[in-house]
N, C-alpha and C positions, 0 to 999 in steps of 0.2 A: 447608431451601433453608438454603444456606450462604452468608454475605457476608464479600469479601475487600475491603477499601476500602485504596487505595495512595494514599498522601499524599506531598508532597513539601516538604523543607527547603534552607536553605541559600540556592539558586539555581534559576530556572526551567530548563526545559531540560537535566534533568539523567537524564533515562533512563527516567521513570515509566511513559511508554506501552510501551515496549522490554519493561520489566519489568514490567508489568502482562501484557503480550502471553504474555512467556516463563512466567512462574505459570501462567497458563491452559493455555498449552500443555501443561505436566508435568500439571497434575490432568486433563485430555483424554487427555494418553498413558496414566495409569494407568487409565481407565476411566470418568471422569467427565464428565457431561452441564454444559457449561459455557455461560457467554453473557457479555456486557462490558456495562459503561456508562460513558460518559465525561460529566464535567461541566464544563463551563467556565463563570467565574464573569460572563462578559461580558453585556453587558444588551442585544446583539443576540440576535434572534428566533433563528438560525442562522447557520450560516456564509457564506450563499451571496453576502452582498453584501461579502465582505470582499475587500479587496487581497489579492494572494497575497505581498506584502510585508507583511504583519500576522502572518498566524498559519500559511503556507505553502497548499499546496495546498487547496483545497474538495475534499474527496471526495464523490461521489455512490454511496447506495446504491439498492438496486432499485426499492423504493415511493418513490423520487426525491426522496429526503432529504438535503438538502446539509450535511455533515457535515463535524466537526473530522479530518483526518487520521489522527490516533491510530484512529478507527476500521478506517481501511483497515490498518494493524497488525494490528489485531485480527481481521479476517477472514482476511486472509493468515496469520497463524499460526496461528490456531483453524479456518480452513477452515470457516467460518459464513455466515449473511446475516444480518446485521443490520437494524434499522428504524430509521427518524429517531428515536423516542421515546429510543433507545437513546444520545443524546446531548441532554443537559440543560442547557439554559441559561437563565443569571439571566433573561433575558427571556421566555421560555417561561413559566415559572413565576410570575414577575409577570403576565402577560396572563392565565393560568390564574384566578389568585387575583381579579383584576380582575375578570373576565367570569362571574366567580362572585358576585361582591357586586354586579354591574349586575342579576343574576336575583335577586337576594334572597336565596340560600341561605344566608347568615349569619345570618336572622334579625334584621336592625338591631343587631347587633353590633359594636364598633369592630373593623376589621381591623388587624392590626398582624403584624410580623416573627415574633415568636410567641405565639400558637402558628400563626396560619393559614400563611404563608409555610414554614416550619418540616414543618407538616402536609403540606403540598401536596408537599413535597419527600422525605419519607417514603413517601409512597402512591405517587408517580410511579417510586420506584425499587422498592418491593413489587411495582407492577403488570407494570410492563416486566421485572423478573426472571423473571417465569416464562413470559413470552411465547417458544415456541419458536424457537429459531435454525437447526434443521437439518431435511434433510430427510423425519427419521421424525416429524418432528411432536412429539418428547417434551418433554415440561416439561424446561428446565434444573435441574441439582441445585445448580450454584456459581455464584454471579453475582459479579463482579471490575469492582470500581468505580474509576474515576479521576480523583481530584479534583483539575483543574489547577491551575495556580500553586503558589504557596509557602505554608505556614501562615503567617499571620498578617496575609496581603494583606486588607484591608478587605473586597475585594469578596466575599469567601471566606467571610465568618464566616456568614451564613446556614446556609450548608451545613454549615460546622464544627458549627455548636448542633442542625442538624438529626441529624447524626451521634450525636452525643452523646447524642441521644434515643434515637437508634434501637437502639445497641446495648443497651438494654434492651428494648426492642418486643420484637426478635426473640431477644434472650436474648445472654447473654456466650458460651456453649459454641456459638453461630452466626454469631459475631462476630470477625473476626479485621484487625487495624489494623497494614499496612505499611506503614513509615515509611522514604522515600530519602533520602537526605542526601549531602552531599559531604565527602569528610575531603580537603583541599589537602594540597599538598607543597611549600611555597615553595622556590624555586631557591636561597634566599641561605644555607639552612639544611639543608635538605634532608630535612627531619621531617616524618613525615604528621602535622598539626594535627587534635585531637579536639574543640577545642573549638566551634567551627560546628556540629557535629553534638550535642554537649552541649544547645547554647544553643536549637537546633531543638527536641530533643526536650522543655526543658524548657516551652517554649511549648505546645507539643500538650497535654502532661498539665496544666498551665494551663487550656485550651481545655474539659478534660473528654476527652481521648481519649489513653488508652495505646498506644503501639507494642508489640506484640506481636512484631515481628519488626522489626529495623533493618537495610536493604541498605545498605550504604555504597559509594556512588562513588568511585573513584581511579583518576588515571593509571597506577599503577602498584600491583602485589600489594600487603596489608597484610599487617603480621606479626602474631604472636601477642600480643606486648605491646599493641599499639593495639588489638585486638581483646579482651584484656582489659581495657583502659582502658574504652572503650566499655560494656563490662558493665558495669561498675563504677558508672559513673557515669550511665548511662541506665536502671536498673531492670530489665535484662533478662538471660535468662542466657547463656551465652556460644556455644551453639550456637544463639543466637535474631538473635546478630551475622552478618550475611550479608556477605560482602567480595564485592565486583564490581568488577573493574577493566578499562579498556580494553581491546578484545580484535579482531581480524584480521577476523572477521566478525560480524554480527548472530546467525548459526545457531549461534554459541557460546555464547549468552548463556542459553539455556535448560540446555545442558550444564552451565556453572557453575554456575548454580544448586541444579540437581541433586545436583551433586556436594559443594556448600556445606550439602547435605540441608536444604534449605528445607521439601521436600516433610516430613521431620520434625516440624521445627517447626509446621508447618501442621495435622498431625495432631494433633499435643498440643493445639493451640489449639483447632481444631474438633472434635475430638472423630471424627475419619475413619478408616471402615475401607474399607481396598484390598480390591478384589475379590478372592475365592479364588485364589490361584496366582499374583495380580499380582507380577512382580519390576520393580520401578523400573527396575534399572540397564539390566536386557534393554530394557526399552521405551524407553529415551532411546537406544538403538544406531542409530535414524535419524537423530535429529538429528545425534549424534555424526558417524556418516559424512555428512552433508549439511556438516555445517561443514567437515570434514577433506579433501571433494573441493572445498569452494569455496577453502581454505586452499592447494591444493596445484595448482592452475590455472597453467601456466606461457604457452602461448601464448595472445597477448591479439587480439583485435577493436577496433577503433577506429570508436566511431561520434560522428559531430558533431549536437551538440541546438542546433540555432538556434532562440532565442526571446527576449523582451523580460524575463523576470522571472531572468536568468541566474545575477546575483548571491545570488541566496538559492537553494541548490538544492532548499529545500523545496518552493519555489514548483512544480518536479515531480517529488515524491516519488513518487506511484504510477508515471510514467512511467520513471523511473530502475529502480525495482521490476522494472518489467517488461520492461527491458531486462540487468537481471543475472540474473534467472531463465531468461532466453533464452538469455543467452553462458552458464549455467553449465549447461542442456540440450545447448548445442552445444560443450562440453567447452573454451570460452573466458574468460579473464577480461577484463571490457569496462574498456575505454579510454575514458573518456566525455569528450567535450572541447565544452564549453556555450559555445557562441558567439553573445554579443550580437549579434541581427540586427540594429541601427543601424549598428555597426560594420563590415557589407559593402555601404553604402549610398555611392553615390558623394559625398554631401556631407561623409562622414567624413572619404575621399581628402584631401579639401582642409582640412578641420579638424583631424584627426589622422593622418594618413598611418602612422603608427606601428602603431597600432591598427586600422586598416584593414588593412594590409599581414599584421598577426599573425593578423588574424581570417581571412582569407583562407587563409593559410598552414594553420591548423587544420583548416578546411573542406578544402582540396583534399588534403590528408593522410590524411583519416578514409576508411575503406571503406566507411560509409552515412551517408547522411541523412535527419534524423529532424526534423519540424517539428510541435511540439506545437499545443496548444489555446492560446487566448487571445481576449482584447476588446480591439479599439481600433484606431486605425490607425497607431499608434506602431512604427516599423519594417517595416512591411507591405515594402517595397520593398526591405529586406535580404532577406527571405524569400522573395521574389519571384526574386530575383536567384541564392538558394542554391538555390532547386527548378530554375530555368532551368540551371544548370552543371549539376547532377545530372542531366537530362534529356538535355541534349545528350553530355554524355561516358558514359553509362550508367552511373551511379551507384547503387546501392541507393539507393531513397526511400522512406520512408514519413509520409504526411502524416494527422496526427489534428483533426479539427473544422474549428477556423482553418486548421491545416494543408494539409487537403483542400479549402478553399474558396479557399485561396490558389493551390494547384497546377492549378485550375481557370482560375482568372483567368488566369495565367502561360501556359496552352496557347490559351485565347481570344486574348491580345494576340500573343503570338508565333507562333502555327503559323492558328490561324483570320483573324487579321489585325484584331480589334477592339481597336482599339489604347485607346481610353476602355472596356474592360470593366472592372469594379470591383464593390466590394458596396455597396450603401446604408448599411452601417453606416460607411465610409470617406467617401463622398460622396453624402449624401441626394437629390440632384436629377441624378444622373449619366445621360448617353443612353444608355448599354450596362448597366444593372443586372444583370450576369451572377450575384450575390449579393443575396438581399431577406431582409427580416424576415417571420417568419411572425405575422400580425397578432393571430391566437387567442393566441397566446403573449406577444404583447406589450402588456397592460393599461394602459400608463403605469403599473405599481409595479413598482418592480425585482424584493423579494426574491419568490423561489418562483415565479416567473409563466415561465422560458422551459421547453422541452422535457424533462423531466427525468425518468429511472429507466430501468428495462428496458424494452426493447420490441425486437419481433422487425423481423430484416432478411431479406427472399427475394432468394434470386439469381434471375437472370431466366434462363428457358429457354433452351437454345439459343446460350447466349453462352459460349465459355470464360473460366474465371477462374483466374487463379491463386491468390486468396485462397481460393476455393471449394474448392479441392483441399488447402489447408492446414486448411482447417474441417473437409472430409471430409464435410459436411451440406449440403443445399440450404437450409436454414432456421438464423440464427444470432440470439440473442438478448443484447443488449449493453446497456448503460447509457450513454446520454445525457445531452448538458447543452450545448445551443445554442439561440440565438436566431433566428438566419439559416440559410438553407438556399441551394440551387442553385435558380437562376430556370429553371422547367421550359420556358418558352419557347425556350431556348437549346438545349437537351437533345440534340435531333435535327442540329441544326448542329454541335454538338462533335461527335458520334457521326460523322457523316459525314466529319470532319477526322481520325477516328482514336483520339481518346478515348473509351473506353469505360464507360459506368454499368451496371455489372451488378449491384448490387445496391440493391433498393427496399424502401421501408417502406408499405404501405398504411394511413396513419393515418386517422381516420373523417372529418379534415377536409380530407384532401390525399394526394397520394402525393410521397413523400421520396424524393431521390436519396442512397443512404446509401455507395455503396462505387462507385469510380470506377478504373480500371485503364487502363494505355498498354501494347500489345500489343507484342512485341518490342523489350521492354526488360527488363533481366536481374530489374527488381523496381523499379517506378512504382506504388504504391499510395498511394491515399487515402480514409479511414475519415470520416465524420461521426460516430459512436459514439466512446465512449472505452474502447478494449479493454484499457486499464490496470489499470480498474478491477475487475476478475476474474482476474487474474494469480496465480497460486501457487507457492512456490516449485519444488516438484515437478510442475504443468503450467504451464509458460507461454503467454502469450496468444499464439495461433496468428499474427494480424499481425508482432507483435514477433519472434518465431521465425523468422518467412519473413524480414523484416529482417535478421537477423544470420545467418543460414546464406546468403543472398546476398551478402551482406560479406565470408564467409568463404570463399565460393567452393562451397559443397557443396549448396545450393537445388535444382539442378535432379536431381543422383544423388539426393538423398533423397526427392523425390515419384517419383524413376522406381521407385525401389525401395518405393516404397509408404508414404510416410511414417515411412522408417526411421533408425534414427542407428549410426551404425558400432560394432561392437562394441567396436573398441578404441580411443575416442575417450577413454578416460580415459589409453591413453596417450600420446596425440596430445596430449593437455590439458597434459601435464608436460613433451613437449618432443619424444618422437620425431614423425615421417612416418606417414601412413596416407593412401591413395587413395580415391578416392571409391567404386573398385572393392572397396573393403573395407567398404563397409556391407553388413550382415548382421542385426543383432538389433534384434529392435523395441525400442523404447524406450518402456516404459510410462510413462515420466515425462511424455511430450509427447503419448501417443496417449489418456490420460485427460480430455484436452479436445477430442478429436476425435469423440466421439460426437454422435449426435444432440440435440440438447439440447430437455428438457422443463422444464415448470413447475417442476419441483423440482430440474432435475438439475445446476444451479448448485451447489448445496447436498451432492451426493453425494461424498464421500470417493473419491477414487479413488487406485491406485496408493501411492505411499509417502504420499501424503498420508491415506490411512484409516489409517496406522498410528499419527498422532498420538494417537487416542484412541477408543475405539468407545463406543457410549452404553450400553456395560454388558453383562454376559451374555458365557459362554464361549464360544459360537456366534460373536458380531459380535466377539472377539476375536481369535479363531483364524482369522476370515478378514482381520482386517487384519495379522495376524500374515505370512498366508499371501503376499498381495498385497506384503508389504513384503519377504516372501524371495526374488520374483520383480523386483521391480523392478529395473533398471541403475543405480538411482541410490543404491540402500542394498543393494545384494548382497554375497554375502561376498567376491566380489572385492574389492569399496570399505576393506570391514575390515582385509583384509590389506594392501591397498596404504598406508591409512592408516595402518596399526600401525608399516611398515616403514618410512616417508615421517616419522614424527612430529619426529624430531629434524630431520631437515634442513629439512623446512618450518619448523620452531620458528625455524630460522637465517636462513631462505630472507624469511618473511612480516613484511611492516612492518608493526609495529601501527599503528593509527588507532582515534581512538574512535569506538568501535561503538554503543554505549548511550545513543546522543543520544535526547532524548524526539521529538523529530519526526524 
């Protein structure tokens, strides 16, 4: 087993998560089996009780683990299924050690940070690193560990000390430290400064860890003089200084790291041997083509995201990724308009009319509406108003979790006539409890007591369903995170009024309403689960894909042609027009998620995703290459277009910070 530790210096939010994911993607692309661990030094047991404004969204895993959003990056880049133990927190470690002390496992000894806490950390890492994360069930060969925060933070000291010892436990030839640091460029001088990185590396060395590779984050490309200076003062060879500046799309980060020969540096440090016949540059063609496609999109689709945490986009990180993946598959550049739901309420019209009218302007100009999940009553009336507008104006709408519940409330109030319909989350003693809590998932303790993890949803027989057509199967397995559900007492009355509950989950406790649709509407769908957690760059989530296609006016033809995307949508995305009648070629980038779901199907690489890296062996590598060659996302046509348009795209693309940790 090889271990790659990714640490950060100077500032937080520098891009460790994306860099760790990209290194993993490179290693998997050349044939290694890769897993990831994220370490968060806070005392919380997990991320489940965090406000989204603290660390961004809470990402949910198949086993119900509520974890840091960086694990979502790992799953999307590596196409793996991680476990709750892949997220280590100070709270988890101390809880384990204290429980062991209560059980008498330390034989009366004084329990201390060293050795007991550090030993627990090392044991945890070694155990989790060997857990299979792919459908083949094989043990990983490389474990990438991201240490949250920055070097020098007092809460991270036990973990730094643990890894100081860990490098000797596993052997220096099996351990590599990648240090990510900032190289600022003050506008007053225009000169790139190396002192912060020098100080960060010096502090790391003082704690007993040596940076084998230094990844320098900067706004603009770093020159050779700066690189040589860092090499000289940070005690590393010049080729071990990797420069990574801001780019136009995240998909370009693995490509840039590969071009900086990070694989060569890792091979030297970890004594890695690539599979026979493996050519790294050829393996990275998929990521290169994906980055070029994302950069060359010209036509846009505008989606309004109405939520209550819009001031921090990381609060909806997976939702935004799902929209981007769907837009890429549809050949559109995503124009996301985040609308604060409180600004749509009548009270805002009086208190702040400018914000009120601006919010409604963004909503009315959008091609589609998305209302994601959330908790609490704040902003609910604004969400109700937005959903009502989408329903009566035939605008494509997707409601996720709370978004679905609010859509049901809106329909009950304005169509069924239940004016007092609401949720017991908002009004506990309401006369019309349309949305109720689930007693078996509300034990009085907040953390880890919701309905969590991957669960099956069955489509109802005999009920036409637009979403079932998008999935292409009678059953779907998606991840959940909710404490409230639609009251089954009202289902019959709502269905008689025209609202169809087309998907249900048969839990051992009760039957849950999972999917709601409104017939005779271009796209009006609500789902209780969170489909964004399973989206992939080349396998977009069906509900999000449906929303984007409906917003583009392509959904009807897409379904009529058997879930096929046009073979000319590359041209269309760069500004040319094409009609729905030109839909002809099957898009493997989309159909990968349409196959019937089995227990391990979520982990099975499909089409382009398979070429990220097979689990080793010439047969698997050949199959992956063949699948990649057939995929419309990575075909030879894309490579030709990318090569021909590279100079044009470089001028047209507007750079934006991409390697952000969140």
